[in-house]
C-alpha positions as CSV (number, residue, x, y, z in Angstrom):
1,M,121.0,-34.2,-203.5
2,G,118.3,-31.9,-203.6
3,R,118.8,-28.4,-201.6
4,F,120.1,-29.1,-198.1
5,Y,119.8,-26.0,-196.6
6,S,117.6,-22.9,-196.4
7,I,117.8,-19.0,-195.2
8,D,115.2,-17.2,-193.7
9,N,115.3,-13.8,-192.1
10,D,117.0,-14.3,-188.9
11,K,117.3,-18.5,-189.1
12,V,119.2,-21.0,-191.2
13,T,118.1,-24.8,-191.3
14,V,120.4,-27.3,-192.9
15,R,119.8,-31.1,-193.2
16,P,123.0,-32.9,-193.1
17,L,121.4,-36.2,-193.8
18,L,119.3,-35.0,-197.2
19,F,121.0,-37.7,-198.9
20,L,119.6,-40.8,-197.2
21,N,116.2,-39.8,-198.6
22,S,118.0,-40.5,-202.6
23,V,119.6,-43.6,-200.8
24,G,116.2,-44.9,-199.4
25,I,114.7,-44.4,-202.3
26,A,116.9,-45.9,-204.8
27,L,117.0,-49.1,-202.4
28,L,113.2,-49.4,-202.3
29,L,113.4,-49.1,-206.0
30,F,115.8,-52.0,-206.6
31,F,114.0,-53.9,-204.0
32,L,110.5,-53.1,-206.0
33,I,112.7,-54.1,-209.5
34,M,114.6,-57.0,-208.7
35,P,111.9,-59.8,-209.0
36,L,110.8,-58.3,-212.1
37,V,113.5,-58.3,-213.7
38,T,114.6,-61.9,-212.3
39,W,111.3,-63.0,-214.0
40,M,111.4,-61.6,-217.0
41,I,114.5,-63.5,-216.8
42,M,113.5,-67.2,-216.0
43,L,110.2,-66.9,-218.5
44,K,112.6,-65.6,-221.0
45,G,110.7,-62.6,-221.3
46,D,107.1,-64.5,-221.9
47,I,104.7,-62.5,-219.7
48,A,101.9,-64.9,-219.8
49,Q,103.6,-67.6,-217.9
50,F,103.3,-64.6,-214.8
51,E,101.1,-65.8,-212.1
52,I,99.5,-64.0,-209.2
53,K,101.1,-66.1,-206.8
54,D,104.3,-65.4,-207.8
55,L,104.1,-62.0,-206.4
56,A,104.2,-63.7,-203.2
57,V,108.5,-63.3,-203.0
58,Y,107.3,-59.7,-202.1
59,L,106.8,-61.0,-198.7
60,I,110.4,-62.2,-198.6
61,I,111.6,-58.8,-199.5
62,L,109.0,-56.6,-197.5
63,P,111.5,-56.7,-194.3
64,L,114.4,-55.3,-196.5
65,M,111.8,-52.5,-197.6
66,L,111.0,-51.7,-194.4
67,A,114.3,-51.3,-193.0
68,C,114.2,-48.4,-195.5
69,I,112.3,-46.5,-193.2
70,P,114.8,-45.5,-191.0
71,L,116.5,-43.7,-194.2
72,F,113.9,-41.2,-194.8
73,I,113.3,-40.6,-191.2
74,L,116.8,-39.8,-190.9
75,S,117.1,-37.7,-193.6
76,R,114.5,-35.5,-192.0
77,K,117.2,-34.4,-189.2
78,R,117.5,-30.5,-189.3
79,V,120.3,-28.4,-187.6
80,I,118.8,-25.1,-187.3
81,F,120.7,-21.9,-186.2
82,D,117.8,-19.5,-184.8
83,G,119.0,-15.9,-184.1
84,G,115.5,-14.6,-182.6
85,S,116.0,-17.7,-179.8
86,R,120.0,-17.2,-180.0
87,S,120.2,-21.1,-179.6
88,V,121.2,-24.1,-182.2
89,V,118.5,-26.7,-182.6
90,I,118.8,-30.1,-183.4
91,A,115.0,-31.7,-184.9
92,T,113.8,-34.6,-186.1
93,V,110.5,-36.3,-187.1
94,F,109.8,-37.0,-183.7
95,R,111.2,-34.0,-181.2
96,R,113.1,-30.8,-181.1
97,R,116.0,-29.7,-178.3
98,I,118.4,-27.2,-177.9
99,L,121.9,-27.7,-178.7
100,M,123.6,-25.1,-177.6
101,G,123.3,-21.4,-177.6
102,L,124.8,-19.2,-180.8
103,D,127.0,-17.6,-178.0
104,D,128.3,-21.2,-177.0
105,I,129.5,-22.1,-180.8
106,A,133.6,-21.9,-181.0
107,E,133.9,-22.6,-184.7
108,I,132.6,-24.5,-187.2
109,T,135.4,-26.5,-189.2
110,L,136.2,-29.1,-192.3
111,Q,136.9,-32.1,-191.1
112,P,137.6,-35.4,-192.6
113,A,135.0,-38.0,-191.8
114,L,133.8,-40.9,-195.0
115,G,134.7,-37.5,-197.1
116,L,135.1,-33.8,-195.8
117,A,132.6,-32.1,-193.8
118,Y,131.4,-29.4,-192.0
119,Y,131.5,-29.6,-187.8
120,L,129.9,-27.5,-185.3
121,K,132.4,-27.0,-181.9
122,H,131.2,-26.2,-178.5
123,K,133.5,-23.5,-176.4
124,G,133.5,-26.2,-173.6
125,D,134.4,-28.8,-175.8
126,R,136.3,-27.4,-178.8
127,Y,138.7,-30.3,-179.5
128,G,135.6,-33.2,-179.2
129,K,134.6,-34.6,-182.6
130,G,131.9,-32.0,-183.0
131,I,128.1,-32.3,-184.4
132,R,128.2,-32.7,-188.0
133,V,126.1,-29.7,-189.7
134,S,127.0,-30.3,-193.6
135,P,126.4,-33.3,-196.0
136,F,129.5,-35.1,-196.5
137,F,131.5,-33.8,-199.7
138,T,133.5,-36.5,-201.4
139,G,135.3,-35.2,-204.6
140,S,134.8,-32.8,-207.5
141,K,130.8,-34.3,-208.0
142,H,129.8,-32.4,-204.6
143,N,131.9,-29.4,-205.2
144,K,129.2,-27.4,-206.2
145,E,127.0,-28.2,-202.2
146,R,130.7,-27.5,-200.7
147,Q,130.5,-23.9,-202.8
148,L,127.2,-23.1,-201.7
149,F,127.5,-24.2,-197.9
150,E,130.8,-22.4,-197.6
151,Q,129.4,-18.4,-199.7
152,E,125.7,-18.8,-198.8
153,V,125.1,-20.6,-195.6
154,L,128.2,-20.2,-193.4
155,P,128.7,-16.5,-194.2
156,V,125.1,-16.4,-192.6
157,I,125.9,-18.3,-189.7
158,S,128.7,-15.9,-188.8
159,G,126.2,-13.0,-189.2
160,L,123.9,-14.5,-186.6
161,I,126.7,-15.3,-184.1
162,R,128.2,-12.1,-184.1
163,N,124.9,-9.7,-184.1
164,N,124.6,-10.0,-180.4
165,P,125.5,-6.7,-178.5
166,A,125.6,-8.5,-174.9
167,A,128.4,-10.5,-176.0
168,K,130.8,-10.9,-173.1
169,I,134.5,-10.5,-173.9
170,A,136.1,-13.5,-173.8
171,G,139.7,-14.4,-173.0
172,S,140.0,-12.7,-169.4
173,I,142.3,-14.2,-166.8
174,P,140.3,-15.7,-164.1
175,E,140.8,-14.1,-160.9
176,H,141.2,-17.5,-159.1
177,F,144.1,-18.1,-161.7
178,N,146.0,-15.3,-159.5
179,T,145.9,-17.3,-156.0
180,G,146.9,-20.3,-157.1
181,A,143.8,-22.1,-157.4
182,L,144.4,-24.3,-160.2
183,S,142.9,-27.4,-161.3
184,Y,145.8,-29.2,-163.0
185,Y,148.3,-27.3,-161.5
186,R,150.0,-26.7,-158.3
187,K,152.8,-24.7,-157.0
188,H,156.6,-25.3,-157.3
189,F,159.3,-23.6,-155.9
190,D,160.3,-23.1,-159.8
191,G,157.3,-21.8,-160.5
192,Y,154.4,-24.4,-161.1
193,S,154.6,-28.1,-162.1
194,L,151.8,-30.3,-163.1
195,K,149.7,-32.3,-160.7
196,P,150.4,-36.0,-161.2
197,S,147.8,-38.6,-162.9
198,A,150.0,-41.9,-161.4
199,R,146.4,-43.3,-159.2
200,K,145.6,-44.6,-163.1
201,Y,148.5,-46.8,-163.0
202,M,148.4,-48.1,-159.5
203,P,146.8,-51.4,-160.4
204,G,149.4,-52.3,-162.6
205,L,151.8,-51.0,-160.0
206,I,150.9,-53.0,-157.5
207,V,150.1,-56.5,-160.0
208,L,153.7,-55.9,-161.4
209,G,155.5,-55.5,-157.9
210,L,153.5,-58.7,-156.7
211,L,155.0,-60.8,-159.4
212,A,158.7,-59.2,-159.1
213,V,158.2,-60.5,-155.6
214,F,157.0,-64.0,-156.0
215,G,159.5,-64.1,-159.1
216,W,162.8,-63.3,-157.1
217,Y,161.5,-65.4,-153.9
218,R,161.7,-68.3,-156.7
219,F,164.8,-67.1,-157.5
220,I,166.7,-66.8,-154.2
221,T,164.8,-70.3,-152.9
222,T,165.1,-72.3,-155.6
223,S,168.9,-74.3,-155.7
224,A,167.7,-75.7,-159.7
225,L,166.3,-72.8,-161.0
226,S,164.2,-73.5,-165.0
227,A,164.3,-71.1,-167.6
228,T,160.6,-70.0,-166.3
229,D,161.9,-69.1,-162.9
230,K,164.0,-67.0,-164.4
231,Q,161.5,-65.3,-166.7
232,L,159.6,-64.8,-163.8
233,A,162.1,-62.6,-162.0
234,Y,163.6,-60.6,-164.6
235,I,160.2,-59.5,-166.8
236,P,158.1,-58.4,-164.2
237,S,161.2,-56.6,-162.8
238,F,161.7,-54.9,-166.1
239,L,158.0,-53.9,-166.9
240,L,158.0,-52.7,-163.2
241,L,160.9,-50.3,-163.9
242,I,159.4,-49.2,-166.9
243,L,155.6,-48.4,-165.4
244,A,157.6,-46.6,-162.3
245,A,159.5,-44.3,-164.5
246,V,155.4,-43.1,-165.9
247,C,154.5,-43.0,-162.6
248,T,157.5,-40.5,-161.4
249,K,156.9,-38.5,-165.0
250,R,157.1,-34.7,-163.2
251,I,156.5,-31.5,-165.8
252,V,157.6,-28.3,-163.9
253,F,157.6,-24.9,-165.7
254,D,160.4,-22.8,-164.7
255,K,159.2,-19.5,-164.9
256,A,162.5,-17.6,-163.8
257,G,164.7,-20.0,-166.4
258,Q,161.7,-20.0,-168.9
259,K,162.3,-23.8,-169.3
260,V,159.8,-26.7,-168.7
261,K,161.6,-29.6,-167.3
262,V,160.6,-33.3,-167.0
263,Y,162.1,-35.2,-164.3
264,R,162.1,-38.8,-163.9
265,F,163.2,-40.5,-160.6
266,G,163.5,-37.1,-159.2
267,V,165.9,-35.9,-162.2
268,A,165.7,-33.6,-164.5
269,L,166.3,-35.6,-167.6
270,T,164.9,-33.6,-170.3
271,T,164.6,-29.7,-170.6
272,Y,162.4,-27.4,-172.8
273,S,163.2,-23.7,-173.9
274,L,159.6,-21.7,-173.3
275,D,161.5,-19.3,-176.5
276,D,161.1,-22.1,-178.3
277,F,157.4,-22.9,-177.7
278,K,155.2,-23.1,-181.1
279,G,151.9,-23.7,-179.9
280,F,149.9,-26.7,-178.7
281,N,149.2,-29.6,-180.6
282,I,145.8,-31.6,-180.0
283,V,145.8,-35.3,-181.1
284,R,142.8,-37.3,-181.2
285,K,144.2,-41.4,-180.7
286,T,142.5,-44.0,-182.2
287,H,142.5,-47.7,-182.3
288,N,141.0,-50.0,-184.8
289,G,139.0,-47.2,-185.8
290,V,137.6,-46.8,-181.7
291,Y,138.4,-43.6,-179.6
292,N,141.5,-44.0,-177.6
293,G,141.7,-40.6,-175.7
294,T,143.3,-37.0,-176.9
295,D,146.7,-35.9,-176.1
296,V,147.6,-32.3,-175.3
297,R,151.0,-31.9,-176.8
298,M,153.4,-28.8,-176.8
299,T,155.5,-28.2,-179.8
300,F,158.7,-26.7,-179.6
301,G,161.0,-25.4,-182.4
302,K,163.6,-23.2,-183.2
303,D,163.2,-20.4,-185.9
304,G,164.4,-21.3,-189.3
305,N,164.5,-25.1,-188.6
306,R,162.0,-27.8,-189.6
307,R,162.6,-30.0,-186.7
308,T,160.2,-29.9,-184.1
309,R,159.9,-31.7,-181.0
310,E,157.0,-32.4,-178.6
311,L,156.4,-33.3,-175.0
312,T,152.9,-34.8,-173.9
313,L,151.5,-33.1,-171.4
314,E,147.9,-35.1,-170.4
315,D,146.0,-37.4,-172.2
316,F,142.5,-37.2,-171.4
317,N,139.7,-39.7,-171.9
318,K,137.1,-37.0,-172.7
319,T,137.6,-33.7,-174.9
320,T,135.6,-31.6,-172.7
321,P,138.0,-30.8,-169.9
322,I,140.9,-29.7,-172.3
323,E,139.8,-26.1,-173.2
324,S,140.3,-25.1,-169.4
325,F,143.1,-26.9,-169.3
326,L,145.0,-25.0,-172.1
327,R,144.0,-21.9,-170.6
328,E,145.4,-23.2,-167.5
329,T,149.0,-23.7,-169.0
330,E,148.9,-21.1,-170.8
331,F,148.5,-18.8,-167.5
332,V,151.5,-21.5,-166.0
333,I,153.9,-20.1,-169.0
334,G,152.1,-16.6,-169.0
335,R,151.0,-16.6,-172.1
336,Q,148.1,-15.5,-171.3
């Protein structure tokens, strides 16, 4: 891999996909040499038998060679941290666009992907996948590149981010929090309760409810019940009960008692002590490699005890609201 970054005064440029240039060259050489090697084997090294018409085979290989062009185009992608305009710019062969301001950067973290790579996170989407801003570091053969990025590139980027005398102080409590104007919580006689999200389960409740009514109607009115009739009565009712338990889940933050209570069917079945609160756990879920939502969970545990318990607060289809949700939750539990 060539030099994948450059530093110029108040500007840092990184080419995270530079390795694709080498991949493209290797593929082109393979497609060019493969027919020649095949001919040499077939002709047993007798070059005199070679005819110009044999070059027609390259017409068949030409589409494969043209397919390498996107690799060279992608290898030109650049991520530019510009201290002059205080912005992060994505530049490709065809266009440039501002990705975010330097002041909008939440962090640059090392994450596993096809190896390890550094990803840029926006303050408004701190828990999303992020934008890759480094090459993949796979194994010991890329230790040098990773060391260069961590020792030369990251400190300069951090300096550009900090070098803003007009930066606003973050972390203060928004004024509307104190008035109770929250997006995810509402006032409760014990303190605050998480607003229910049962509406997404309504289609399932309706379908299971209709099946259960039909099943029990058959169960009552049919004199000779078959096994299918019994299953039609029992199974939808059982599933309806489980879904009802999910829909009636209520999470209440008891500020006076410093507890978190989980209600189902109006009964507090589980209680967690806020004195045991250890922090939040953000879990990105995938199914067969496809993104399937992100859970926000609270972790509880006793000091000196490795065993912990988790309480899932909310499941988000997008990661952008998570930051504001966490700020509201910290306010509700009195940690902000």
